[in-house]
C-alpha angles and dihedrals in degrees: 000000000000112000117266093019127107123221111242122214118270109260116218131179112207112199139182105207127194128006096320107129099186110099106155093104092048090051091049090051092047091051093047091051091049090048087053090057100261126134108240131192114194113198099195128227133331100018122170120226088250092055091047095051092043091053092046091054094044092049094043093228128177096210137032112205112199118198110199125172098155099079092245094114094108090060101035101043097056090050092052091048092048092050092050090052092048089053093048088244101120087128088076103094119224119214124183135209135175137060101348118160115233090239091060096052098079091048092050091048091049089053090055108270105149097210141355120211113196128192111302096033109141123239087235092057090053096048091044091052092052093048093049096044106041118133120258093249090082100109132087 
């Protein structure tokens, strides 16, 4: 950390895109990240990619965590990434959790998803990832 500057908490937006109505896992993740000292914005259910990116910009987050159980990740994720690029906000890192088939993970990573956490990922592995991969703009 540069001298005289204080590290600010990691800011994460947790979002449930699409028609998926199951948000228990997203709420557990949001709580674990808060308990780990991060600032978390939870958007609630049934968010569009446009709403998610708008909230991420408004809240000045470093990460967007998408929780997708519906199988719509191959349609939703590219739209979120495209919108971030259009808004010159590609520095916001997108992570993904939920029911993601193994075969889709390399494609998602190629598109620009920073990390994919599948069922069974520990809360510790997620918080550790965020801490080790935060952007450099994290000092005030």
